[in-house]
N, C-alpha and C positions, 0 to 999 in steps of 0.2 A: 504494500500500500504506500503510495507516494504522497508526502506531505510537503507543504511550503511553510517554513518558519520565517517570520518577519520580526526581527529582533536586533536592535542596534548595540546592545551590551554584549561584548565579546565573551565574557566569562559565562553569562547565562546562555548565550547562543550555543557555545561549545558543549555545555553540560546538557542542555535539552536535546541537541542533535545526537550526542553520544548515547544518552539514556533511551531515546526512542529507537535508535538503531539497534540497541540491545534487545528491544521488544519486537524486532522484525520489521520496522518501518524504514522506508527510504525517505530521507529528509534533505530537501534543498533549502539553503539558508541565505537570505538577503537581509540587508540592514536598513533599508529605507523604502518609502512608498513608491518612488520611481522604479526601483529595481523590482519591487513586488508587482507593479503593473506589467513590466516586461516579462516577468516569469509567468504570470497567469495567462498572458497572451500566447506564450510559446509552448507551455506545457499544460497537461490536464492533471489537476490535483484532486485527491480525495478529500482534503481538508486544508484549511489555512490556520496556522497558529499565529496570532497577531498581537504584538505589543502596541500599546496606545501612544507611548511617549517616544515617537520616532522623530528624527531631525527633519526640519523643513516642513513637510506635510505630515500632520498627525495621523495616527492609526485610525481614529474614529472617522475622520474626514475621508480617508481612503476607503474604509469599509462602506460608508454611505454611497460613495461613488461606485463601488463594486456592485452594490445592490441596485442602484439606479440603472446600471448597464444590464441588469437582468441576470447576473451571475448568482446561482443558487448554491455554490460550493459551501459546505458547512464551515463556519468560522468560530474558533475558540479563542477568546481574548485572554491574553496573559499580561497582567499589569499590576503595578504597585498601588494603583488608585482603588482604595477599598471602601470609600464612602458610598452610601446607598444611592445618592444621585448619580454618581459615576457609573455604578452598576446598571441602573435604570437606563441611563443614556446609551451605554454600550449595547444592552439587549434590545432597546427600541431602535438603535441605529443599524441593527441587522445581525448582531452576534447571536450564535446559537447556544453559547455557554460562556462563563466568565470565571476565571481562576486568578486569585490574588497571589502575588509574589510576597514572600518566598513560598514555594509550594514543593511538595514531595513528588519526585519523578514517577513513583509508582501510581500516585493519584492522577498525575497528568496522563499517563498511559491508559489508565482505566477510563478517564473521561473521553479520551480520543476514541477508544473502542466503543464506548456507549454512544457517542455522537454518530459514529459510522454505522452502528446498528440501527439507530433511529432513522438515519437518512436512507438506509436500505430497506426499512420496514421490518426489521427483525427484532424480536424480543430477547433472544438468547445469543450468547457468543459462540454458537455452534454452526458449522457448515456441514451438510451431509449430502452424500451421493452414493447410492447403492450401499455397499458394506463399509464405506469410509466415513469417518466423522473427524472433523478438525475442530479443536477447541482454540479459538483465537485468543482467549485470555490466558490460558495455560500454555499455549504454544505446543500442544500435543496432538498426536494423530493416532486413531485406533482403526484398524482394518480387520474385518472379520473377527472382532472381539479381542484382538491382540494389539498391543502398542507397536507403533512403527517409528523407527528412528529416522528423522529427516533433517537435512541441513537447513539452515535458515532460508536459503534461496529455493530449495525444493519445496519447503512449506509455502513460500510466497507464490510459487508457480501454481501449486494446487489450490491455494486460496483464491487466486485470480480466476481460475477455471470454475471453481465451485460457486463463486459469487455470481457468475453469469451462466447457469446451466443451459446448454443448448447453443450458446454463442460460440463462434469461431474466433479465437484470438490469434492475431498475427504474431510473428516473432518480434516485430517492432513494438507491439503493444505489451508483450511480456517483458521485453527489455526495459521499457519505460517504467514498469512496475518494480523491476529488480534493481535498477542502477540509478544513482543520483548523479549530479554534476561532478565532473572530475574523476569519476570512477571508470577505469578501463574495462571495456567490454570485449571479450574475445569473440571472434566471428561465429563460433559454434557453441557459445555458452548455453543458450536456451536448449539446443539439441542435446547437449550433455546432461542437463538437468532432467529433461524428458526421458532420456535413456535410463538414468538412474531410477526415476520414479516407476518406469515400466518394469524394471527388475524387481522392485519392491511390491508393486500392486498388481502386476500382471501385464502382459504385452498389449492387451486390448483395452486397458483402462483409459488411456489417453489416445485418441485417434488423430492421425495426421490427415488433414484435408489438403490435397496437393495444390500448391500455388496460393493457398489462403492462410493456413495456420493450423491451430490445434483446438480440439474440443473434447469433451468427455464422451465416452461411449455410452450409448443408451441401452446397451444389451448386457452389460456386466452384471 
């Protein structure tokens, strides 16, 4: 799952990005509203984590502009402004949730997962297909009643496919989920992850649609 972090404080930005990466998220980090604008025009994000105290153009102004442009991407505000009027302004300005600094990284990750569930219309942190269940909160997989050991990127590939059952995801779409800015992508990285998943879940679990991409088999 790819997130955009908009935070001008270097220490906070590094900590948030590192913490969310440990929870399996891909995080692109920018430090001002202008860079955030460029990012959301260039990439598709599952969520924006937004500081309000940005230089030049404030985070709340940027958020209002985002909503005026019709962007429905979930936004979680991260700010030191803890007064009730500030929270009301943030939520009324288009934020989906509001977390006051300093915060615990585990709580942040939990709020991110909860927002993503609500945005997708799911009540539980579970994704299921045939005999496979992924627990997005615990980062665990169970196949035919037995736990399956998955790498972080194998888990991310499966989550992407299970979130859109029946859809065909191209290699580029999967790469966009797996890798953030500055991360080197080997030309056959997705194919390698798919190969490993087929060895663990069965050769027919993930189907290759020639020229288009990958989808989950309907017959497993």
